[in-house]
C-alpha positions in Angstrom: 175.8 86.8 117.8 177.7 87.9 120.9 174.9 90.4 121.6 172.4 87.6 121.5 174.3 85.0 123.6 175.0 87.4 126.4 171.3 87.5 127.2 171.0 83.7 127.5 171.7 81.6 130.6 175.2 80.1 130.8 175.4 76.4 130.6 176.7 74.8 133.8 177.6 71.1 133.8 180.7 69.4 135.2 181.3 67.5 132.0 180.8 70.5 129.6 184.5 71.2 129.0 184.1 73.7 126.2 181.0 75.8 125.6 180.2 79.0 123.7 181.7 81.4 126.2 184.8 82.2 124.1 183.4 81.3 120.7 185.5 78.2 120.3 185.2 76.2 117.1 183.2 73.3 118.7 181.7 72.2 122.0 183.3 69.5 124.0 181.4 67.2 126.4 183.2 64.6 128.5 181.9 61.0 128.5 184.7 59.5 130.6 188.1 60.5 131.8 189.8 59.6 128.5 186.9 60.3 126.0 184.9 63.3 125.1 182.6 64.3 122.3 183.3 67.3 120.0 180.2 68.8 118.4 179.8 71.5 115.7 177.7 72.5 112.8 178.0 74.9 109.9 176.1 75.6 106.6 175.9 78.3 104.0 174.8 79.2 100.4 176.8 78.1 97.4 180.2 79.7 96.8 180.8 78.0 93.5 178.7 76.9 90.6 179.5 73.2 90.6 177.2 71.3 93.0 179.6 68.5 93.9 182.4 70.9 94.7 180.1 73.0 96.8 179.2 70.0 98.8 182.9 69.2 99.3 183.7 72.7 100.5 180.8 72.9 102.9 181.6 69.6 104.5 185.3 70.3 104.7 184.5 73.6 106.4 182.3 72.0 109.1 184.8 69.2 109.7 187.5 71.8 110.2 186.0 72.8 113.6 186.6 69.3 115.0 190.1 69.3 113.7 190.8 72.7 115.2 190.0 71.3 118.6 192.4 68.4 118.0 189.5 65.9 117.5 188.7 63.1 115.1 185.3 63.2 113.3 183.0 60.3 113.9 179.6 61.0 112.5 177.9 63.7 110.4 174.3 64.8 109.7 173.4 66.8 106.6 171.6 70.1 106.8 169.8 71.1 103.6 167.7 73.9 102.3 166.6 73.5 98.7 164.1 75.0 96.3 162.9 71.6 94.9 160.1 73.2 92.9 162.5 75.5 91.0 165.6 73.3 90.6 166.1 69.7 89.5 166.9 67.2 92.4 170.0 66.0 90.7 171.7 69.2 91.8 170.9 68.3 95.4 172.2 64.8 94.8 175.5 66.2 93.6 175.7 68.5 96.7 175.1 65.6 99.0 177.5 63.4 97.1 180.3 66.0 97.4 179.6 66.3 101.2 179.7 62.5 101.5 183.0 62.3 99.7 184.7 64.7 102.2 183.1 63.1 105.2 184.2 59.7 104.0 187.8 60.9 103.6 187.7 62.2 107.1 186.5 58.9 108.4 183.1 60.2 109.4 179.9 58.2 108.9 176.8 60.1 107.6 173.9 59.0 109.8 171.1 61.2 108.5 170.1 64.8 108.4 167.2 67.2 107.8 166.0 69.2 104.8 163.6 72.1 104.3 162.2 73.9 101.2 163.7 77.3 100.8 164.1 79.9 98.0 167.9 79.6 98.3 170.2 76.5 98.4 172.0 76.1 101.7 174.1 73.1 102.7 176.3 72.0 105.6 176.8 69.3 108.1 176.6 68.8 111.8 179.7 66.8 112.9 180.3 64.8 116.1 183.8 63.7 116.8 185.8 62.4 119.7 188.8 63.8 121.6 190.9 62.9 124.6 189.7 65.5 127.2 193.2 65.9 128.5 194.4 67.1 125.1 191.9 69.7 123.9 193.1 72.7 121.9 191.0 75.8 122.5 191.4 79.4 121.5 192.2 80.4 125.1 195.7 79.0 125.8 198.0 81.4 123.8 200.9 82.5 125.9 203.3 85.5 125.6 206.4 84.3 123.7 204.4 82.0 121.5 204.7 82.2 117.7 201.7 82.0 115.3 201.6 79.4 112.5 199.1 79.4 109.6 198.5 76.2 107.6 196.5 77.5 104.5 196.9 80.7 102.4 194.4 83.5 102.7 192.1 84.7 99.8 189.2 82.3 99.3 186.6 85.1 100.0 188.2 87.4 97.4 188.7 84.7 94.8 185.1 83.4 95.0 183.8 86.9 94.8 185.9 87.5 91.7 184.4 84.5 90.1 180.9 85.6 91.0 181.6 88.9 89.2 183.0 87.0 86.2 186.4 88.5 86.7 188.0 85.1 86.5 187.1 81.7 85.1 186.8 78.4 86.7 190.4 77.6 85.8 191.7 80.5 87.9 189.5 79.6 90.8 191.0 76.1 90.9 193.7 77.0 93.4 191.1 78.4 95.9 188.8 75.3 95.4 191.7 72.9 96.0 192.6 74.7 99.2 189.0 74.9 100.4 188.3 71.2 99.9 191.5 70.2 101.6 190.8 68.7 105.0 192.7 70.1 108.0 193.4 66.6 109.1 197.1 66.8 108.4 197.3 70.1 110.3 195.5 68.5 113.2 197.9 65.5 113.1 200.9 67.8 113.2 199.5 69.9 116.0 198.7 66.8 118.1 202.1 65.3 117.5 204.1 68.4 118.5 201.7 70.1 120.9 200.4 73.6 120.9 199.0 76.2 123.3 195.9 77.4 121.3 194.3 76.9 117.9 191.4 77.9 115.8 190.4 77.6 112.1 190.1 80.5 109.8 186.6 80.9 108.4 183.9 83.5 108.3 185.6 86.2 110.5 188.8 86.1 108.4 192.3 85.8 109.7 192.1 89.0 111.8 188.7 88.2 113.3 189.7 84.7 114.4 193.1 85.9 115.7 191.1 88.4 117.8 189.2 85.5 119.3 192.4 83.8 120.4 193.7 87.1 121.8 190.5 87.9 123.6 190.1 84.4 125.1 193.8 84.2 126.1 194.0 87.8 127.4 197.0 88.5 125.2 197.9 90.7 122.2 198.7 89.1 118.9 201.1 90.8 116.5 200.8 89.6 112.9 203.4 90.3 110.3 201.2 91.1 107.3 203.8 90.4 104.7 204.5 87.0 106.1 200.9 85.8 105.6 200.7 83.4 102.6 198.1 84.5 100.0 196.4 82.9 97.1 197.6 83.8 93.6 195.7 86.9 92.7 194.0 87.6 96.0 195.9 90.9 96.8 195.4 92.1 93.2 191.6 91.7 93.5 191.6 93.2 97.0 193.3 96.3 95.6 190.5 96.5 93.1 187.9 96.3 95.9 186.8 92.7 95.2 186.0 91.6 98.7 183.1 90.2 100.7 181.1 92.4 103.0 182.8 91.0 106.1 186.0 93.0 106.1 184.4 96.4 106.7 182.2 95.0 109.5 185.2 93.3 111.1 187.1 96.6 111.1 184.2 98.4 112.6 183.7 95.7 115.2 187.4 95.8 116.3 187.7 99.6 116.3 190.5 100.9 118.5 191.4 97.3 119.6 193.1 96.8 116.2 196.0 98.7 114.5 197.7 98.3 111.2 200.0 101.3 110.9 202.1 101.2 107.8 200.3 98.2 106.3 198.8 98.6 102.8 195.1 99.2 103.1 194.2 96.5 100.5 196.2 93.9 102.4 194.5 94.9 105.7 191.2 94.4 104.0 192.2 91.0 102.7 193.3 89.8 106.1 190.0 90.9 107.6 187.9 89.4 104.8 185.9 86.2 105.2 187.4 82.8 104.4 185.8 79.5 103.8 187.4 76.2 105.0 190.6 78.0 105.8 193.6 76.6 107.6 194.4 76.4 111.3 196.0 79.3 113.2 198.2 77.7 115.8 199.8 79.4 118.8 202.9 77.4 119.9 205.9 77.9 122.1 208.8 79.3 120.1 211.0 76.4 120.9 208.5 74.0 119.3 207.8 76.0 116.2 210.4 74.4 114.0 209.1 70.9 114.9 205.6 72.0 114.1 206.7 73.4 110.7 208.5 70.2 109.9 205.5 68.1 110.8 203.2 70.3 108.7 205.5 70.0 105.7 205.6 66.3 106.2 201.8 66.3 106.2 201.9 68.4 103.0 199.5 71.1 104.3 198.8 74.0 101.8 201.0 76.3 103.9 203.3 76.1 106.9 204.2 79.7 107.8 205.2 81.6 110.9 203.1 84.8 110.6 203.4 86.5 114.0 203.9 86.3 117.8 202.0 86.5 121.0 202.7 89.4 123.4 201.6 90.5 126.8 198.1 92.1 126.6 198.5 95.7 125.5 196.2 98.4 127.0 195.9 99.8 123.5 195.4 97.0 121.0 194.4 93.4 121.0 195.5 92.8 117.4 198.3 94.5 115.6 199.2 94.1 111.9 202.8 95.2 111.3 
C-alpha cells in the first residue's frame, strides 16, 4: 500500500490532524477546538466457523483503531460481501448480529452500511468516533527512554490457522476467540487516564510490523524483549511446527536489514512477525509512568499488561531489534 499511496497527492487541510502519511490507525479531522472526528474502516474474510463470532471479531477489530487513537466510537456502518445465491441468508444475519453486539457494547450506533454479492464472505465496519484534538495518541510520539507496554497476548493468527488445518478443535480456539472479541476500551481508558507518548493496535502486520510503524514515524529504534511478550497457550508450539499465516515471511522481507533478532529462536521471531486480528494496544510511555499504566490496565482487566521493551535513539543499523 505504501507503494500506491506515495503516488497520490497529499491531503492538505488545516483541520486534518492525522492523515495517512504515517499509517496511523485512523484519520482525525477537527470540528472545533475541543472536538474532532476519528474515522476508520476494516473488513476481511471469516477467521472462524461461527458466523456470530466472526461478526464480533470483525467489529472489535475495526473499533480498535478508534481506541488506539484515544477516541470513543460514535457510529458504525456495515461493509458486507456475501454469496447470497450459494449460502443461506441466516448466516449473514448472524454475522451482522455479532457485529451489532460488539458495536453496542462499545456505545456505537449502527447507522447503515453497504453490501455486494461476492464469491467469498467478507465483513467489517466503518467506524466514526470522537476525540479531544488536544489529546490524540498517534504512532509518531515515542521518545527515547520510553518503555513499551502490550495489552493483549500474541498468537491469534497462528491459532486460527491451526483451527483451519484441523489441528485443534473449537475448545482450544476459545482463548484466542475471547481475546479477539475483547474490546480495547479498557486499554484506551487506562492510556487516557495515565497518558502516553504513542500508541497503535496490533493487527494485520503483527507485533513487529506495527512496532516498526511506531519506530519509523517517531524516528527512534524499538528494542523488544522477545521472551517478555505474552503469548496465547499453544501459539509458540504451532509456530515451531510452521503453522503460521503468510504475513510473517513478507514482513521479514519488507524489513530486511532494518530488523535484527540475533539469538532469538526462529519460531518466536516468526510468531512475533505473524498477522494478528483484533490484537491489543502497543503503548509507548515514559518510564516513570509505566507502573501507573500497568496498574490501570490491571484494574481494567485487560487480557495482558506487560512491559515488553524500550525506546532507544534511532540506530543507523536497525529500526526494530528483538533481543
